[in-house]
N, C-alpha and C positions, 0 to 999 in steps of 0.2 A: 688385656688384648695381646700383650707381648707373649703371654704364655699360650695363647690360642684357646683359652677357656671361653665358653659361651655364656657364662653367668659370673656374677660376683656376689660375695656375701652381702646381706642386707645392710649391716652396719657400715661396710666400706662404701656401698652405694649411697648411703645417706651422707657420708663425708664428701664423696665426690660431687654429689648434686649441690650440696650447700656451698661448696667452694666456688661453684660457678654462679649461683643465683643470690648469694648473700648481699651483694651490692645493690640488688634490685628488689628483693623480697625479704621482709622481716619474719614471715611465717616460717617455722621450722618443719612444716608438714608438706613441703613442696613435693618430696618423693612420694608421699602417700597420694597426693593429687594426681601425679603421673600414673600411678598404679590404678587409681579409680577411673581415670579416663581411658585406660586400656593401652596406653603407649608402652608401659612396662608391665611385666607380669611377675608376681611373687610366687616362689615355690620352695620346696624342701628337698635337700639332697644331702649326701654324705661327702665330707671333704676327704683330703688325702689321709687324714688320721682316723678315718671311719667314724667321725663324729657328725651327727645330724645337725644341720644348720639351715637357716633361712637364706635364700638367695634371690637375686633379681636378674631378669634377662629381658631383652627387648622383644616385644610381642610380635613384631613383623620381621620374619626371619630374613627376607631379602634386604630390607632396610638395615637390619642388624649387620648383615654381611657387607653391605656397601659402607656403612659407618666404620666397620672394622678395617676394611681395606683402605679406606680414606685415611684412617689413623696410622696404619702401617706405612703408607706411602708419604705421610706428611714429613716434609723436610728432607726426603731422600733425593739426592742429586745423581748419584751413580747407581742406577737401578740394577745393572749387571752384577754388582757386588752383592746385592741383597739376595741373589739367587745362587751365589757360589756357596761352597761348603762353609758352614758357620754363619751364613747370612740369616737375617731374621726371617725373610720370606721363604728361604730354602727349608727352614725347619717345618714348614707346613707340608712339604712334598718329599719325604724321605723314601717312600715306597709307593707302589701303585694303589694300595688300599687307602692311602691318604686322600686320593682324589674322590673316593666315595664319601669319606668322613667329612671332607672340607669342600663338598660340592658347591655350596654357596659362595665360598671364597674364590673358587675357580671361576665361577660365573662373573663375580664382581671384578676380578683381576682382568678377565677377558675384555671387559669394557673400559676400565680405568687405565690400564697400561697403555693401550694405543692412544687414548685421549691425552695422557700426561707426558708420555715419553716416546710415542711413535713406535712402540715395541709390542709385538704379539707374545702372548704367553708361550706359544710353541717355540718361539725363538729363544726364550730364556730357559726353557726346559726341553731342549731338543730330544733328550732321551725318552721323553714321554709324549712325543708329538703324535703318536698313533693311538694314544689312550682315548677310549670312547668319550669319557667325560670331558676331556680337554677339547676334542673335536666338536662335540655337541655344544659345549659352552661357547666356543668360537662362533659356531653357526648362529646361536641365539644372540650373540653380542651384536650381530649385524643389524638387528632391530633397534637396539638401545643406544649404541654408541653414536657420538657426533659424526655427521657425514664427513667432516674434514679429517676425521681419524681413520678413514678407510682408504688405504693405499692399494688401489685395485691391482696394479701391475705386480706389486709385491705379494699380494695374496693369491694370485692365480696359481703358482706352482703348488702351494699347500692345498688349495681346493682341488686341483686336478689329481694330486697324488694321494691325498689323505681323506678328502670328503667324498669325491665322486666314485671312488673305487670300492666302496662298501655299501651294500644295499640299504642298511639302516640309516647311515649318515647321509646318503644321497637323498633318500625320501625326506628326511628331516630338512635338508638344505632346500628342497623344492617347496616344502611347506613355508619356510621362512621367506623364500623368494616371492611367493604369492602374497604373504602378509605385508611385504614392503613394496609390492609392485606398483602401487599408486603414488608413491612418495616422489615428488619432483626433485630432481637433482641427485637422487640416491644412485650410487654406482651400480647397485644390484636391483634397480627397479625393472619395470616391464620392458624398457628399451634394451637392457642387458639381456633379458630373456629372449626377446625378439631376435637380437643379433646372434645370440648363441644358437638358438634352434634353427634359424634360417640358413646358417652355413652348412648344416648337415643335410644330406639327401634323404628323401622320404623313408626308404626302408631302414636306414641307420637310425634316424630320429625316432621312428616308431619302436625300434628295438630298445632304446634307452629311455625315451620320454613317455610315449603312449602306454607302454607296459606299466609304467609307474602310476598311471592315472586310474588303474583298475578300481581301487577302493577310495578314491579321493572325494567321493560324495558322502562319506561317513560324517556323522554329526560333529565330530571333534576335529575335522580337517579344516585348515584355513581355506582350502579350495571351496568347501561348502559355505564357509562364512562369507567369502567374497561373493559367491553367487547369490546367496540370500540377501546380502547387503544391496547388491545391484538390482535385484528383482523387487525389493521392498519399495513401496510407493511413497516413502517419506521424502521430504523436501531435500533435494541435492543441488539446488540452484546456487548455493554459496560456494560450491566446489569449482575450481578453475577448469577450463576446457582441457588444459594440458594434463591435469591429474585424471580427469575423466577418460582422456585418450589412453593414458597408461593402464588404467583398470580395464578398459575395453581391449587393449592389446593382450593383456594376460588372459582374459576370458576367451579371446579368439583362439589362443593356442590350446585351450582346453578342448576346442572343437575337433582336435585330432583323435579324441578318445573313442575307444570301442565300447565303453560303458555308455549305453544309450541314455540312461537317466542323467548322467553327468553332462553329456553332450547336449541333450535336448533342454535341460534346465539352464545350461550356459547360454544357449540360443535365446531363450526367453529373457534371461537376465540382461543380455546385450540389447534386446529390443527396448526393454524398460529403461535402461541406462541412456540410450542414445536417441530415443524418439523425439526428445526436446533439445537435442544437441546435434542438429543436422550437419553443421560444419565439421564437427568431430567425426561424424559418420563418413563424410567424404574423405577425410584423412585416413580413416581406417580402411576404406575400400582401396585407396591408393597404396597403402602400406602392405596389404596382403595379396594383391593380385599376382605378385611374383613368387609367392610361396608355392612350392611344388607338391602340395597336398590338396587334391580335389575335394576331399572331405571338409577342409577348412574353407576353401574358396566358395564352394557351394553354399555353406551355411552363412558366410559373411554376406552373400547376396540375399539369403533368406532373411537375415537380420535387417538388411537394407529395405527389403520389401515391407517387413513388419513396421519399420519406422516410418516409411513413406506413407503407408495407408493409415497410420495412427496419429501422426503429428498434426498439430494445428499450425505449424510454421510453414504454410504452403509456399510463401514467397522464397524459401530457400531450396525448394525441391528441384528447380531447374539445374542446379549444380550437381545434384545426385544423378539426374537423368543423363547429363552430359558425360560424367565420368563412367557411368555404367555402360553407356553407348560406346564410348571410346575403348573401354577395357574388354567388352564382350562382343559387340556387333560390328564395329568399324574395322573389319578385317576380312580377308578373302575367305578363310575357313573359320566359321564360328566353332569354338570348342564344343565338341559333341558331348553334352551332359544334359539329360532330359529335364532334371530338376533345376539345375543352375540357369539354363537358358530361359526357363519359364519364369523364375524369379526376376531375372533381368528384364525380360520382355514386359512383365506386368508392371514393373516400376515405371518404365517409359510410357506404357499404356495409360497408367493412372495420371502421370504428370501431363500427358497429352489431353486426357479427359478434363483436367483442370484448366487447360488452355495455356500451359506454361512451357511448352516445348519450344526450343530455339531452332533457328534455321540450320544449325550444325547437324541436327539429327534427321536421318532419312528413315522415316517410320517403316517403309517397305522392307528395310534390312532387318527389322526386329521381329518379323512375323515368320512363322514356319511355312513351308519347309526351308531349312537352312542348307548351306553347302558344307558337306563333309564327305571325305573320300570313303568309299566302301573298300575295306581291305581285301585284296585278291590273294593274299598269302596266308590265309587262315589255315593252320595245320590240321590235318585229319585226326580223328580220334586214335587211329592206330599209331600215327606219328607221336602223338602226345603220350600214348600208353607206353611206348617203348622207352620214353624218357622219365615219366613221372608216376607210373602205376607201381609204386613201391612204398615201403613202410613209412619213410620220412614224409611222404606226401599223402598219406592215407585219408586224413580228415578232409583235406582240400579236394582230393580226387573223389571221395565219396559224396561230398556235398554238391559238387558241380557235375561230375561225369558219371557218378555211380548211383544215381537214383535217390539222392538225399532230398531233404525237404526243400532246399534251395532250388534244385533242379526241377522238382515236381511242381512246387507251388509258386515259386517266383519266376523262373524261366517259363514254366507252364507245360513241361513234358508229361505231366499227369494226364492232361487231356489231349496234348499234342496238336492243339488247334490254336494258332495265333491269329490275332485280328489282322495282322499284316500278311499279305500274299508273298509268294516267292517270285513275283514279277516286278522288275524294277521300272521306275518311271521311264517312259518312252519305249518300252519293250512290249511286244505282243505276247500274251500268255501261250504257253506250250501245253498242248493237250496230252499230258503224260499218260492218261488212261488209254487214249487211242494208240499211242506209240507202243504201249505194253500189249495191247490187244493184237496189234499187227505183228509184233515180235513173236508172241505165242502162236499165232496162226501159221507162222512159217516154220515152226518146230515140228519134227516128226513125233510119232507116238513115243518112241524110245527116248527122245530128247525131253519131251514133256514129262515123262516118268522120272528122268534124271533131275529135271527142274523141281519136281514135287519133292524129291529127296532132300531139297534144301530147306524144307519146312523143319524147324528145330523141335517141334512138339511131337512127342510120342503118344499116339492115341491107342485106345483099346482096339482089339482086332475086329470087334463087331460094330465099329464106328462107320457111319454112312455120310455121304455128302448130300447137302441140301443145296439145290441149284435154284436161284431166284434170278431170272433173266440171265445176265452175264456174270453174276456174283455166285461164287461157290463157297459155301460155309461148311466146315467140318463139324459134324454132329457126333457127339460121344464124349467119353471120359478121357481127359488128358492124364496120362500116367507119369509123365516126366518130360525131361528135355535131353536131347541128344548131346553127347560130349562134343566139345569144341573140335577135337581132332577128327571126329567122324564128319562133322559139317564141312571142315576144310577139305577133307578127302573127297566128299561128295561134290563140292563145288569145283574142285580140280577136274574130276571126271566129266562133269557137265560142260565145263569150258572146253575141254579137249574134244568134246563131241561136236562142237560148233564150227562151221566154216569160218574162214578169216573175216569176211565181211559181217557175218552175223555176230561173231564174237566182238567185233568193234562196236556194233550197235549196243550189244549187251553191256559192255564195260563203260560206254559213254552215256547211254540214255536210260539204262535200266538199273544196273547194279548200284550206282550211287544213291538211288532213290528208293531202295528197299530197306524196310526197318529190320529190327532185330528178330522179327518173326517171319521174315521174307515176304512181307506184304508191301505193296506199292504205296508210297506216300504221295499224296497229291500236293506236291511242293509248290505248284503255281497258285493253288487256292489258299494254301496255308504255308507260311514260311517254315523251312526245315529247322526245327529247334535243336537238332543235333549240331547244326552249324553254330547256333547261339552258344551251346555248351562249350564248343571248342574255342570260339572267340573269347569267351569270358575266362576260361581257364588259362589260355595263353596270355591274356592281358594281365591276369593276376601275377603271373610269372614276370612279365615285362615290368610291372610296377615295382618289383623287387622282393616279392615274398620268397623267403628261403627258410628251410628247416633250421639252419644254423642260427639265424637271427631271431626267428619268431616261433620256432617249433615248440620249445618248452612252454612258452606262454600259452600258445594255442591249445596244447594238450591239456593244460590245467583248466582251460575254459570248457572244453568239450564241444560236441556238436549236437544238432537236432533238438527236438522239443523236450527232451529229457534233461536239458541243462538245469542245474540247481538254481542258477540265477539267470533268468531269461533275458534280462537287460544287459548282461555281459556277453560280448561277442569276441570272436577271434580277430587277430590282425588279418588273417586270411579272409575272414568274412567281410571285414572292412574293404579289402581290395575287391572282393566279389561284388559288393554293392557299387563301388565305383565303376567296375567293369560292366556291370549290368546296366547302369544308368547311361554309360557311354554307348553300349550296344543298342539300347532302345533309341537313343538319339540318332545314331547312324542309320538305324532301320527306318526311322521316320523321315530321314532326309533322302533316302534312296529307293524305298519300296512302296508300292501301292497298298493302301489300307482299305479294308472292307468292314462292313457291319451287317448283322443279320445272318440268317441261316437259309440253306437250300435255295429255292427260287427267289426268295426275298433278299438274298445277299446282294448288297450294292456297295459301290465305291464310296468311301467316307474319308475325306482328307483329314489328316491329323491337325488338331488345333492347339492342344495342350494336354498336360498330364492328368486332367480331370476325366478324360475319356480317350483311350483306356486309362483307368485310374492307376497312378504310380506314386502318389504323394506319401510323405511319412511324418510331416509335422505341419501345424498351422501356426506360422510365426506372427499372425495378426491378432491373436488373443492371448492374454496373459493370465487367465484364470487357471488355477490348478484343479479346482472343482467348481461346479455350479451349485448354488444353493448352500454355500458354506456358512453364511452369516446367520447366526441365531439371534433373534430379537424378540422382545416381549410380545405377547399376543395383541396387546393394545396398540402396538406400533404396526401391526399387520392390518392396516385399515382397509385393505382391499378384500379381506376375507369376510365372507357372509356371516351375519350374526344370527342366521337361522338356528332355531333350537327345537329339540324333539323330546317327547315324553317317552323315556325308555322303560318306565316301570309298568310293564304289561307283559302278558304271556306272548310267546312267539306266535301262537295261533291268532290272538287278537291283534297283534302288530300287523300281520298281513291282511287280516279282514278289514282293518280300518283303512279306508281309501283316501284319507287325508295325506297329503304329501308336503308341499312347500307352502308355508303361510305367506311368504313374500318373495315370489320369484323375481320381481323387479329389483329386489335388493342384491341379486346376483349380478345385475347389469350396471346399475348406477350406484356409485359409492363416493364418499367424501374423504379427502385426506385430513390429516390432523390440523391443517390450516383452514379447513372449510371449503377447499376448492373441489369442484365436481369432476369426476372421472367416469369413463365408460369402460367396462370390461368387454373386450372384443372376443376373447376366447378364454375359457377356464374349465377346470375339471374338479369342482368341489365335491366333497364326500363327507359323510358323518357316520360314525359307527358307535355303537354302545360301548361305554367304558368297560374294559375287561375286569374280571373279578380278581381280587388280590390273591396272589399265589398261583394263578393260572397263566399259561403261555398265551401269547397274543392271539394265535389262531387255534388254540387247543380245544376251544369249546364254541358252540354256536353263539353268534352275536347278531343283533339287529343292525341294519345298515341302510343308508340311502346314498346313492351316488348320482351325479349329473354330469352332462357334457353340454357346455354352452358354446355355440359358434355363431358367427355373424357373417353377413353377406352384403356387399354393396350391390345396389340395383339401380339401373337407369330410371329416372323419374317416369318415363313413358311406360315402363313395365311394372312399376312399383305396386299399384293397386291390385293388379292381377296376381302378382307373385305373393303379396302379403295375404290376400284372402285365401289363396290356395295353401300357403304355408300353415295357416292356422288349423287346417283340417288334416294335416299329415301326421303319420306316426313315423318317427325317425329311427326306430330300432332296426338294426342291421347296418347302420352307418352307410346308407346308400347315397346320401347327399355329398356334394363336393367337399373335400376337406383340405386342410393345409398339408403340404408334403415336406418331408425332411430331405435334405441334400447332404449326404455324408461326404461328397466329393469337394465341396466348396469351403474356402476359408471364410472366417467370420466377416472380414472386411471386404470380401469380394462381392457381397450381395449388392444388387441394384445397378452397378455401373459397369462391371467387367465383362470381357468376352466369355469367361467361364459361366457367369450368371446368365448371360443371354443365351448360351448354348442350351441350358436346361429350361429356358423359358419358352416351352413349346408344348403342344398337346401330347407329343411322344413321351414327355417326362412329367406330365400333369402340372406344368408350370405356367400355363397361359394365364394372362390377366383375367380373361372372361371365359366362363364355362357355361355351357347350355344345360339348364335343368329341364328334364322332361317328366311328365306324369308317369308313375309306375304302371298304371292300369291302361291308360289310353295311348301312351307313348307320344303324346303331343307336347310340343314345346311350351314351357311355362314362361321362362325368362332367361336371359343371360345374366349370370351373377359373378361377382368378384369375391373370392374368399379373402377375408381381411388379414389373414396371417400366413406366414410361411415359417418353416422350422429350420433352425441351425442345429446340426447334430454331428459332432466330431467324435468319432469312435475309433479312429485309426489305432490299430493294435501296437504299431511300432513307436508311437509318440509317447515317450516316457516322462514328458513334462507334466502330464495330467495324471491325477489319481484314478479317475474313472471317466466315462463318457461325458463330454460337455454338451449340454442340450438346453435350448430355450427358444421361445417364440420370438418372431420378428414381425413387424408390420409388413403387409403385402407391398409390392412395388407401386401399386395404384395409390396407396396411402402415403408411402414414402415420397413419391414424386410429387403428388398433388399438394401435400402439406409442406413440401420443400424441406424435408428433414435432413439432419446430419447426425452422425454418430456422436453420442455424448461422451464425457470423460469416463463415466462408469460403464462397464460392460452391460449390454442389454438396454441401455438408455439412448434416447433420441431427442435432439434439441431442434428448435425452430430457428428462424433466421436471426432472432434476438437472443439466441443461446439459452432459451428457457427449455427445461425438460418438459416435453409434452407427450411423450410416449415411453413406456418401459415395460420390460418383462420382469416381473417380480421374482421369478424363480432363478434368474441369472445369478443374483447375488444372495438372495435370502432363502432360508429354509422354509419353503412354502410350495404348495402345488402350483402348477403352471397358471399364470395369469398374464395376459397381455392387456395393458391399460393405455388408454389415450385420453388426454384432457378434453373435456366435453366441448367447451366453447370453440377452440380452434378446429376441432374435428367437425362440428356442425357447420362451421363456416366453410370448410373445405367441401362438404357435401353440397351446400348451397351453390358455391361458386362453380361446381362441376356438374350441376344438374343431376345429383345422385341422392339416393336414400339408403338407409340401412335397415336390415331385418335380422333379428336374432332367432335362432332355433334352439330349443331345449329338449334334451333327451334325458330320461332318468329312470331309475329303478329303485324300488323299496322291497327289501327282503331280508333273509337270514343267511348269514355266511359262516364259514368256519366249522370247526368240529374235527374229531379224529377221523382217521381213514376208515375206521370201522363203523362210524355213525352213519345212519341211513335216513336222517330227517329229511322231510320234504314238505316244508311249510308253505311253499309256493312263493310268488312274488307279484308285485304290482309294477306295471310299466306305465310311464306317462311321457307325453310329448307336448310341446307348445311352441308358439311363435310370438315374438314381441317386436315392437317398433316404436318410433318416436312420434308422438302426437303433440305438436306445439313444443312445450319444454319438458314433457313428461314421458316416461316409459309406459306404454300401454300394451295389452295383449293378454293371453291366457294360456293355461295348459290344462290338459284333461287326461283322465285315465283311459288307456286303450285296451289293456288286457289285464286280467287277474288270473294267476295260475297257482 
């Protein structure tokens, strides 16, 4: 070891080992045993005299390095002398290349020197303090060394001057900070991260921290490891609350990220981590409300909502409601952010639903509309253009002001019709069309001609005007657009032709409301979205976006739908989202909202971001996919055991009118413990096995598919409905069906204002629907569809791999059976915490099946004077084949109805058409 060699000759190794163990072991083969066990490795090399000899070296290199350093430091009292010229340790570091060759020694010294002598390697080798290997070894040592060997104040200058100044070492430092973020008492844990990041203002922090997060969701990143650890459902109950808070703190700071996947997955990880640690959640809310990044504060409240709606620790939720009320609503002006306020409102709404609200909370303060000032100093587009329509701002300008995707599809300028009017609360609408009509009627023919010259479109000479009432439509081919200079000149001539009072009317009541094609905007019926663009752009600048701080990062991300990585967004886009959500909040606080079109347009007060829809993540569900779990077929006990004879010709398959041997088997099933369950809705299908070597749909195949639905019926209407249902053919899906609600969070169903909003005939969400006969148009019965659908397909939510979708029991069943959400997604438990209803497809790789336990379901029917009827629709035919195939074997359609008679499923199905 004195020579720095990594191996010793085999014979020398034997002597060294025996000298140590001879007092304990008589066997002379101890060295061989160490080699056999893998602790040592035997090899062949050439010595200094070029002679081949057998050597031995330690198998585990890091262990070897630490043993070497431990040996070298043994007995050393004056460590400085060892690093001076001629010193034993100095011989390892004569030149820069030695750091590459002795990398393991550098790593071991970086740990052991501070622990034994309170000295850092860079202090003893100051001339190499900027060497990459030395800096990275120092960073790595923070994980391994004893906490007592970390002198925070001494290390700060080195970290600031040598670690943070270089992109590679800075990124490495952040990885290490995340890996130790949850260690209690560590000087560089998440409390350090929180203190460090909090003291920087938003734009500066985004410039050095958020930009670094771009690729931190890669599989080899400690950021990804921490997120995956927190999101995993293994038991964490043995971990202290303080350590959980540290991990949560680190995850919260990841919420600054413009990488949507990283941010969204961190959100879900936080929900999973804290849903059973409500006191820690309260501490996190208190810790982050002062952080000046709305991106973080909004998601902290989203996490809080997810935890509140998922936790079983209801007795602790009063504290959450109180702190959220204090931080968000107990103020004169509620911070205007459309998502943040909704998360906060729904937390308090749910705690109130549970009856746990304290007297400190005024519920009226938590409901929209809230108080926020409408800014009266929004700069005009021309004012902004003079300052920012330049190269350094081109991506930002194009996205918000220049017709980019954000302007067209998020702000809504593509249609230019907002749900909100341009009329503020307490104001009377202005009839802008009437003002315009009166203005034009006072113009002379010459002035009218000059006004027409303000139309920027150049039409073909043979174009004609089409007059419909008071509306004039230019008919013909548009050849191009007039130059800006010509339009400005025409406007000047037109204005000069107007008398002073008419010019005042034009500049005050007409000109501000003309669009880029000189057409009048009905800004009282629809809010002027040009004002929205100006507000949002100006707010982005106010938040601190600048080309110096964020320009390079944003240029590398790019804009629009053509971005290579759609989940990566610009810092400017982050500020656009913040500004947009603030704008919508201010709009909802100050302007009248309408719904509908034309004469049916009516005032519709804003209640929440489910209508109009503005949501971007569901924090109440932790699935990345539905139907991810693959289990053996025998464990899918809900799947029908129906079998078919496929060995016949296609012609005979369709001629044979036999369909299902046991349709009741689709409805009543037994689990592996022998318990009886009923299928309320399913979509079973069977198809002929494909031929080996052929694609799945590349050739015709025999198939049978079914749709099974069920309906609750009041006992007084049951016989009439049942008898009628048995004779119906359900092809065309004209009967009431379950509806999907893409606007709702998973845990909002049944209790929330959002769920109640859609529980109406307008949204096909009523408990009871009237069924009428198709021919006579007479009422048959009022029925309750037994299922509703959860469907979360939000494109911006990157925490999911694809659309999350599964069936849920209807609110009639949920309420009357007194159900609650189970611990597994898609499951529901009774008052005794037994699973009595579940959607098989939520977790398992299976077609949709909503099942309910038979006994409690039948009891619920009896207690509420209800009955249940199933309808069956199916088809037997031949599917598939190439595009060029023209087979037409026909198909068989069948329908039926089934019901419970005593303890058995009765009913029948029959053939309706053969084609």
